[in-house]
C-alpha positions as CSV (number, residue, x, y, z in Angstrom):
1,X,-41.4,49.1,129.5
2,X,-44.9,50.9,129.4
3,X,-45.6,52.8,126.2
4,X,-46.9,55.6,128.3
5,X,-47.1,56.7,132.0
6,X,-50.6,58.2,131.7
7,X,-53.9,56.7,131.8
8,X,-57.5,58.0,131.1
9,X,-60.1,58.6,133.9
10,X,-61.9,55.5,133.0
11,X,-58.7,53.3,133.0
12,X,-57.6,54.9,136.5
13,X,-61.1,53.7,138.0
14,X,-60.4,50.2,136.5
15,X,-56.8,50.1,138.0
16,X,-58.0,51.1,141.3
17,X,-60.7,48.2,141.5
18,X,-58.1,45.8,140.2
19,X,-55.6,47.0,142.9
20,X,-58.2,46.5,145.7
21,X,-59.3,43.1,144.7
22,X,-55.8,41.6,143.3
23,X,-57.5,39.5,140.6
24,X,-61.0,40.3,139.0
25,X,-63.1,39.3,136.1
26,X,-64.2,41.8,133.4
27,X,-67.9,41.1,134.4
28,X,-67.0,42.1,138.0
29,X,-65.2,45.0,136.8
30,X,-68.3,46.1,134.7
31,X,-70.4,45.8,137.8
32,X,-68.1,47.7,140.1
33,X,-67.4,50.6,137.7
34,X,-71.0,50.6,136.0
35,X,-69.2,50.6,132.6
36,X,-70.7,48.2,129.9
37,X,-68.7,44.9,129.2
38,X,-67.6,46.1,125.8
39,X,-66.0,49.3,127.1
40,X,-64.3,47.2,129.9
41,X,-62.9,44.7,127.5
42,X,-61.5,47.7,125.3
43,X,-59.9,49.5,128.2
44,X,-58.3,46.3,129.6
45,X,-56.9,45.5,126.0
46,X,-55.3,49.1,126.2
47,X,-54.0,48.8,129.6
48,X,-52.6,45.3,128.8
49,X,-50.7,46.8,125.5
50,X,-49.3,49.7,127.8
51,X,-48.0,46.9,130.2
52,X,-50.0,47.8,133.3
53,X,-52.3,44.8,133.4
54,X,-52.2,41.1,132.7
55,X,-55.4,39.7,131.0
56,X,-55.8,36.1,131.7
57,X,-58.3,33.5,130.4
58,X,-59.8,31.3,132.9
59,X,-62.2,28.3,132.6
60,X,-64.9,27.6,135.1
61,X,-66.4,24.1,135.2
62,X,-70.0,23.5,136.5
63,X,-71.1,19.9,137.0
64,X,-74.9,19.3,137.3
65,X,-77.4,16.6,137.5
66,X,-79.8,16.2,134.5
67,X,-83.5,15.6,135.2
68,X,-82.8,11.9,134.7
69,X,-79.8,12.1,137.2
70,X,-82.0,13.7,140.0
71,X,-84.5,11.0,139.4
72,X,-81.8,8.3,139.9
73,X,-80.5,10.1,142.9
74,X,-83.9,9.6,144.4
75,X,-84.8,6.3,143.3
76,X,-81.6,4.7,142.6
77,X,-79.7,4.0,139.4
78,X,-81.1,1.5,137.1
79,X,-78.7,-1.1,137.9
80,X,-79.5,-0.5,141.7
81,X,-83.3,-1.0,141.1
82,X,-83.0,-4.1,139.0
83,X,-80.3,-5.6,141.4
84,X,-83.1,-5.0,144.2
85,X,-85.8,-6.6,142.2
86,X,-83.6,-9.7,141.3
87,X,-82.7,-10.2,145.0
88,X,-86.5,-11.2,145.4
89,X,-86.2,-14.0,142.9
90,X,-84.6,-17.6,143.2
91,X,-81.4,-18.4,141.4
92,X,-81.0,-19.0,138.6
93,X,-83.3,-16.5,137.1
94,X,-84.7,-16.8,133.7
95,X,-84.2,-13.5,132.0
96,X,-87.2,-13.5,129.8
97,X,-89.5,-14.6,132.3
98,X,-88.3,-12.0,134.6
99,X,-88.8,-9.2,132.2
100,X,-92.6,-10.2,131.8
101,X,-93.1,-10.7,135.5
102,X,-91.2,-7.7,136.7
103,X,-93.0,-4.3,137.0
104,X,-90.1,-2.4,135.7
105,X,-89.9,-0.5,132.5
106,X,-88.3,-2.8,129.8
107,X,-86.1,-0.1,128.5
108,X,-84.7,0.5,132.0
109,X,-84.2,-3.2,132.3
110,X,-82.1,-3.3,129.2
111,X,-80.0,-0.4,130.5
112,X,-79.5,-1.9,133.8
113,X,-78.5,-5.5,132.6
114,X,-75.5,-3.9,130.7
115,X,-74.3,-2.1,133.7
116,X,-74.9,-5.0,136.1
117,X,-72.7,-7.1,133.8
118,X,-70.2,-4.3,133.6
119,X,-70.0,-3.8,137.4
120,X,-69.7,-7.6,137.8
121,X,-72.8,-7.8,140.0
122,X,-74.4,-10.7,137.9
123,X,-73.2,-13.7,135.9
124,X,-74.9,-14.9,132.8
125,X,-75.5,-18.5,131.6
126,X,-77.1,-20.1,128.6
127,X,-79.2,-23.3,128.2
128,X,-80.0,-23.6,124.5
129,X,-81.8,-20.4,123.5
130,X,-82.5,-19.4,127.3
131,X,-80.5,-17.0,129.1
132,X,-80.1,-17.3,133.0
133,X,-78.9,-14.7,135.6
134,X,-77.2,-15.3,138.8
135,X,-76.5,-12.6,141.4
136,X,-73.0,-11.9,142.6
137,X,-72.1,-9.9,145.7
138,X,-72.7,-6.3,145.2
139,X,-69.6,-3.9,145.6
140,X,-69.4,-0.5,146.6
141,X,-70.8,1.7,143.7
142,X,-68.5,4.8,142.8
143,X,-71.3,6.1,140.4
144,X,-73.9,6.5,143.2
145,X,-71.1,8.3,145.5
146,X,-70.3,10.7,142.5
147,X,-74.1,11.5,142.2
148,X,-74.2,12.4,145.8
149,X,-71.1,14.6,145.7
150,X,-72.6,16.5,142.8
151,X,-75.9,17.0,144.5
152,X,-74.5,18.5,147.6
153,X,-72.0,20.7,145.5
154,X,-68.7,19.3,146.7
155,X,-67.6,17.3,143.5
156,X,-65.0,19.9,142.6
157,X,-63.1,19.0,145.7
158,X,-62.8,15.3,144.6
159,X,-61.9,15.8,140.9
160,X,-58.4,14.7,141.5
161,X,-59.5,11.3,142.6
162,X,-59.1,9.0,139.4
163,X,-62.0,6.8,140.2
164,X,-64.4,9.8,140.6
165,X,-63.0,11.3,137.4
166,X,-63.8,8.0,135.4
167,X,-67.2,7.7,137.0
168,X,-67.9,11.3,136.3
169,X,-67.1,10.6,132.6
170,X,-69.3,7.4,132.5
171,X,-72.3,9.4,134.1
172,X,-71.9,12.0,131.5
173,X,-72.0,9.5,128.5
174,X,-75.1,8.0,130.1
175,X,-76.6,11.6,130.0
176,X,-77.2,11.4,134.0
177,X,-74.7,14.3,134.4
178,X,-73.9,17.5,132.2
179,X,-70.6,19.3,132.5
180,X,-70.8,23.0,131.7
181,X,-67.7,25.0,130.8
182,X,-67.5,29.0,131.0
183,X,-64.5,30.6,129.6
184,X,-63.9,34.2,130.9
185,X,-61.0,36.6,131.3
186,X,-59.8,38.2,134.6
187,X,-57.2,41.1,135.1
188,X,-54.4,41.6,137.6
189,X,-51.8,44.3,137.9
190,X,-48.3,43.6,136.5
191,X,-45.2,44.8,138.4
192,X,-45.1,48.1,136.1
193,X,-49.0,48.6,137.0
194,X,-48.2,48.2,140.7
195,X,-45.3,50.8,140.4
196,X,-47.4,53.2,138.6
197,X,-50.1,53.2,141.3
198,X,-47.4,53.6,144.0
199,X,-46.0,56.8,142.1
200,X,-49.5,58.0,141.8
201,X,-51.5,57.9,138.6
202,X,-51.2,60.7,136.0
203,X,-54.6,61.0,134.5
204,X,-54.7,62.4,130.8
205,X,-57.6,64.4,129.4
206,X,-60.2,62.4,127.3
207,X,-58.9,61.7,123.8
208,X,-61.3,61.4,120.9
209,X,-61.2,58.3,118.9
210,X,-63.4,59.2,115.9
211,X,-63.6,62.2,113.6
212,X,-67.3,62.8,113.4
213,X,-69.2,64.9,110.9
214,X,-70.3,67.2,113.7
215,X,-66.7,67.8,114.7
216,X,-65.8,68.7,111.1
217,X,-68.9,71.0,110.5
218,X,-68.5,72.9,113.8
219,X,-64.6,73.3,113.3
220,X,-64.1,71.7,116.7
221,X,-61.8,69.1,115.3
222,X,-59.0,72.0,115.4
223,X,-59.0,72.0,119.1
224,X,-59.7,68.4,119.7
225,X,-57.2,66.0,121.0
226,X,-57.3,62.6,119.0
227,X,-56.2,59.4,120.4
228,X,-53.0,58.2,118.3
229,X,-53.2,55.0,116.4
230,X,-50.5,52.9,114.7
231,X,-51.6,51.8,111.1
232,X,-48.9,49.1,111.0
233,X,-50.3,47.5,114.1
234,X,-51.5,43.9,113.6
235,X,-55.1,43.5,114.3
236,X,-57.3,40.3,114.4
237,X,-58.8,39.6,110.9
238,X,-62.6,40.1,110.5
239,X,-64.5,37.4,108.5
240,X,-67.6,38.8,106.9
241,X,-70.6,36.7,105.7
242,X,-70.2,35.4,102.2
243,X,-71.5,32.8,99.8
244,X,-69.7,29.6,99.3
245,X,-66.9,29.9,96.7
246,X,-68.7,27.4,94.5
247,X,-71.9,29.5,94.5
248,X,-69.9,32.5,93.6
249,X,-68.5,30.7,90.5
250,X,-72.0,29.4,89.5
251,X,-73.4,33.0,89.9
252,X,-70.7,34.2,87.6
253,X,-71.4,31.5,85.1
254,X,-75.2,32.5,85.2
255,X,-74.5,36.2,84.6
256,X,-72.3,35.3,81.7
257,X,-74.8,33.3,79.9
258,X,-77.6,35.9,80.7
259,X,-75.3,38.6,79.2
260,X,-75.2,36.5,76.1
261,X,-78.9,36.3,75.7
262,X,-79.6,32.8,77.2
263,X,-82.4,31.8,79.3
264,X,-81.9,29.3,82.3
265,X,-83.8,26.0,82.5
266,X,-84.0,23.4,85.4
267,X,-85.0,19.8,85.5
268,X,-85.6,17.0,87.9
269,X,-82.7,15.2,89.6
270,X,-84.5,11.9,89.5
271,X,-85.2,11.1,85.9
272,X,-86.5,8.5,83.6
273,X,-84.3,6.4,81.5
274,X,-86.4,7.6,78.6
275,X,-85.1,11.3,78.9
276,X,-81.7,10.3,80.2
277,X,-80.9,7.8,77.5
278,X,-83.6,7.0,75.0
279,X,-84.4,10.5,73.9
280,X,-80.6,10.9,73.2
281,X,-80.7,8.0,70.7
282,X,-78.6,5.9,73.2
283,X,-79.4,2.2,72.8
284,X,-81.1,0.3,75.5
285,X,-78.1,-2.2,75.9
286,X,-75.5,0.5,76.0
287,X,-72.9,0.0,78.8
288,X,-73.5,3.3,80.3
289,X,-77.0,2.1,81.4
290,X,-75.5,-0.5,83.8
291,X,-75.3,-0.2,87.6
292,X,-71.5,0.3,87.3
293,X,-72.1,3.6,85.8
294,X,-75.6,4.7,86.7
295,X,-77.4,4.9,90.0
296,X,-80.7,3.3,89.7
297,X,-83.8,4.1,91.7
298,X,-85.6,1.1,93.3
299,X,-88.9,3.0,94.2
300,X,-91.1,4.0,92.6
301,X,-90.5,1.3,90.1
302,X,-92.0,3.3,87.1
303,X,-91.8,6.8,85.6
304,X,-94.5,8.7,83.9
305,X,-93.4,9.0,80.2
306,X,-94.4,12.1,77.9
307,X,-97.1,12.0,75.4
308,X,-97.5,8.8,73.3
309,X,-96.7,10.5,70.0
310,X,-93.2,11.5,71.3
311,X,-92.6,8.0,72.9
312,X,-93.6,6.3,69.6
313,X,-91.3,8.7,67.6
314,X,-88.3,7.9,69.8
315,X,-89.2,4.0,69.6
316,X,-89.2,4.0,65.8
317,X,-86.0,6.0,65.5
318,X,-84.3,3.4,67.8
319,X,-85.8,0.3,65.7
320,X,-85.4,1.5,62.2
321,X,-84.3,5.3,62.1
322,X,-87.9,6.5,61.4
323,X,-87.9,9.7,59.2
324,X,-84.3,10.6,60.2
325,X,-82.7,8.7,57.1
326,X,-80.9,6.7,59.7
327,X,-81.1,2.9,60.0
328,X,-81.7,3.0,63.8
329,X,-80.3,0.4,66.2
330,X,-82.1,-2.4,64.6
331,X,-83.5,-4.0,67.9
332,X,-87.0,-4.3,69.6
333,X,-87.2,-1.1,71.9
334,X,-88.8,-1.8,75.2
335,X,-91.1,0.5,77.0
336,X,-90.2,-1.2,80.5
337,X,-86.5,-0.2,80.1
338,X,-87.5,3.5,79.2
339,X,-89.7,3.7,82.3
340,X,-87.0,2.9,84.9
341,X,-85.9,5.7,87.1
342,X,-82.3,6.8,87.5
343,X,-80.3,9.7,89.1
344,X,-79.7,11.8,86.0
345,X,-76.2,11.3,84.7
346,X,-76.2,14.6,82.7
347,X,-78.2,17.7,82.2
348,X,-78.9,16.9,78.7
349,X,-82.0,15.1,79.9
350,X,-83.3,18.7,80.9
351,X,-82.2,19.9,77.4
352,X,-84.2,17.1,75.8
353,X,-87.3,17.9,77.8
354,X,-87.1,21.6,76.7
355,X,-86.8,20.4,73.1
356,X,-90.0,18.3,73.5
357,X,-91.7,21.7,74.1
358,X,-90.9,23.3,70.8
359,X,-93.7,24.9,68.9
360,X,-95.9,24.4,71.9
361,X,-94.2,26.7,74.5
362,X,-91.5,28.2,72.4
363,X,-90.4,28.6,68.9
364,X,-86.9,28.9,67.2
365,X,-84.6,30.7,67.6
366,X,-83.9,29.6,71.1
367,X,-80.9,29.9,73.4
368,X,-81.0,28.1,76.8
369,X,-78.5,26.9,79.3
370,X,-78.5,24.9,82.6
371,X,-76.1,24.7,85.7
372,X,-77.0,21.8,87.6
373,X,-76.2,18.5,89.5
374,X,-75.7,15.2,88.1
375,X,-74.6,11.7,89.4
376,X,-72.4,8.9,88.2
377,X,-71.3,5.8,89.9
378,X,-67.8,6.8,90.0
379,X,-65.0,5.7,92.3
380,X,-64.1,8.8,94.4
381,X,-60.5,10.2,94.2
382,X,-58.7,13.6,93.8
383,X,-60.2,14.0,90.4
384,X,-63.6,12.1,90.5
385,X,-66.7,12.5,92.4
386,X,-70.0,10.6,92.3
387,X,-71.9,13.7,92.5
388,X,-70.8,16.9,90.4
389,X,-72.2,19.8,88.5
390,X,-72.5,20.3,84.8
391,X,-72.9,23.3,82.6
392,X,-75.0,22.7,79.4
393,X,-76.3,24.9,76.7
394,X,-78.0,24.7,73.3
395,X,-78.8,27.1,70.6
396,X,-81.7,26.2,68.1
397,X,-81.8,28.0,64.8
398,X,-81.8,26.9,61.1
399,X,-78.9,29.3,60.3
400,X,-76.3,28.2,62.8
401,X,-73.2,26.0,62.2
402,X,-69.9,25.0,64.0
403,X,-68.5,28.6,63.7
404,X,-71.5,29.9,65.9
405,X,-70.7,27.0,68.5
406,X,-67.0,27.9,68.6
407,X,-67.9,31.6,69.0
408,X,-70.3,31.0,71.9
409,X,-67.7,28.7,73.6
410,X,-64.8,31.1,73.1
411,X,-67.0,34.0,74.5
412,X,-68.0,32.1,77.5
413,X,-64.5,31.0,78.5
414,X,-63.0,34.4,77.7
415,X,-65.4,36.0,80.1
416,X,-64.4,33.4,82.4
417,X,-60.7,34.4,82.2
418,X,-59.5,31.8,79.7
419,X,-58.5,33.5,76.4
420,X,-57.2,30.5,74.7
421,X,-59.9,28.1,73.6
422,X,-59.5,25.2,71.0
423,X,-61.9,22.7,69.6
424,X,-60.8,19.4,68.2
425,X,-62.8,16.6,66.4
426,X,-64.1,14.0,68.8
427,X,-67.0,11.5,69.1
428,X,-70.1,11.9,71.3
429,X,-73.0,9.5,70.8
430,X,-75.8,12.1,70.2
431,X,-73.9,14.9,68.3
432,X,-72.5,14.9,64.8
433,X,-70.0,16.5,64.0
434,X,-68.6,16.5,67.5
435,X,-65.9,18.4,69.2
436,X,-64.0,18.4,72.5
437,X,-63.4,21.9,74.1
438,X,-59.9,22.5,75.4
439,X,-58.7,25.7,77.3
440,X,-55.0,26.7,77.9
441,X,-54.1,26.9,81.6
442,X,-51.3,29.3,82.3
443,X,-50.6,27.5,85.6
444,X,-49.8,24.2,84.0
445,X,-48.5,25.6,80.7
446,X,-50.7,23.1,78.9
447,X,-54.3,22.4,77.4
448,X,-57.0,21.0,79.6
449,X,-60.3,19.2,78.3
450,X,-63.4,20.7,79.7
451,X,-66.1,18.8,78.1
452,X,-68.0,17.9,74.6
453,X,-69.9,19.9,72.0
454,X,-71.4,19.4,68.6
455,X,-74.6,19.6,66.6
456,X,-77.4,17.3,67.8
457,X,-78.0,14.4,65.4
458,X,-81.5,14.3,63.5
459,X,-82.4,11.1,65.8
460,X,-82.3,13.3,68.8
461,X,-84.2,16.4,67.5
462,X,-86.7,14.9,64.8
463,X,-88.9,12.9,67.4
464,X,-89.8,16.3,68.9
465,X,-90.4,18.1,65.5
466,X,-87.4,20.1,65.6
467,X,-85.8,20.2,62.0
468,X,-83.6,23.3,62.9
469,X,-79.9,22.8,63.7
470,X,-79.2,22.5,67.6
471,X,-75.8,23.5,68.7
472,X,-75.1,21.7,72.0
473,X,-72.3,21.7,74.8
474,X,-71.9,20.1,78.1
475,X,-69.0,21.1,80.2
476,X,-67.8,20.2,83.6
477,X,-68.2,22.7,86.3
478,X,-66.1,21.1,89.1
479,X,-63.0,21.3,87.0
480,X,-63.6,24.9,86.2
481,X,-64.1,25.7,89.8
482,X,-60.8,24.1,90.7
483,X,-59.0,26.2,88.2
484,X,-60.8,29.4,89.5
485,X,-60.1,28.6,93.1
486,X,-56.5,27.3,92.5
487,X,-57.3,23.9,94.0
488,X,-55.5,20.6,93.4
489,X,-58.0,18.1,94.7
490,X,-61.6,18.0,93.4
491,X,-62.8,16.9,96.8
492,X,-61.9,20.3,98.1
493,X,-64.5,21.9,95.6
494,X,-67.2,21.3,98.1
495,X,-65.1,21.5,101.2
496,X,-66.6,22.7,104.6
497,X,-63.2,23.6,106.0
498,X,-64.2,27.1,107.6
499,X,-60.6,28.3,107.4
500,X,-60.3,27.6,103.8
501,X,-63.6,29.2,103.0
502,X,-62.8,32.3,104.9
503,X,-59.4,32.9,103.3
504,X,-60.6,32.2,99.7
505,X,-60.4,35.5,98.0
506,X,-63.6,36.8,96.3
507,X,-62.3,37.1,92.9
508,X,-65.7,37.4,90.8
């Protein structure tokens, strides 16, 4: 039953037009009543809610010839043009010789040959590497019939014909025809609406929908009748513009490090093996340098290395330990290996670049971080990606130790919402001592490893002239994002699923 037997003046106008025309589009209603389309849609929605009107979605299809289609209607389809040209030749016809001889565009010939074969208008034969054509009797072409029906505007009367329907889809694929669809809404009276008009419309006075400042200031609100509304009524959700949830997490991480007094640094995605491996005292025969783990760059073949002094310091450190009191790796270090380019496997390469600028662009104490992309040749599954993000940071100061490192990590994860942080002894090639960082995840009621940390070895810092201690950590961002967004599959981290992106809460 209708919720009310009265309508507004504007609704009464709309009902009369609908009654006169039987079924009418919202665009036609707007034109007849001189209301704007938004107002018509709003009033029809209310009339539908009252039960007086049915609002129905319709689809209108328009079938048009493209510029190419109009040309083919005049000159004939490519297969028609080619068939006519082939009729002037003697069987069998050598295909390559015909292409050179015929004054027909070669691209059109190639298109036409495929359709001649498909329509069974020619037969092909081979003699060695030569291809010959033989004409077959030409049958009626439904495609040209379809073109003609579109041109004279009667195609819609023949869409139930299966052959025409198939031809239409073929012509659409060939971009000879375009099919446009327009969705629109029409309104028609319900039995309750008709009964209401027969009894005579009861028009109510206009009701205000908004309590404006002028109504309040003037005091007119006391005598104004407002349109009632139901706060429990279900309304369509409104999706506002937002950043991708991963960007929201990254911005939160940046804010935390900036609050802690760090400065952000960035570096190139394509990196030399010198910065990616050698500067980190990783030997040139280490398995991580192989194609199975690292993406190599074919061109250019060489990278530009840093000043000769730094390169020589790193070389000596690898070969005999140089001034670090280490014995080095005891092999002949090769410049050609260091010059090779890779997609960086960690953001520590960027950290090394920054360390190399010590006492030139900055002096200790120094605190920097980076949140950036890295690449590893991983098999992709629910917990591994070949491209992922890393959170990295260093603190350079002569008076720091592991307690400061633990304090920085605990502060960072605490601000991210993880209160329980544990650091346990571990091994990493370029830090000593080294620790793994674990956080307690309430959802799983267990500890989860997030990455490595430690103090850079002298073999990493001395070649750059840095004698101070360097606290360092590298943590995986993707695992952190999974926990923040409550995901179970790492591949969902960079999802473009619009529904999931819309419904992910903004929790930062």
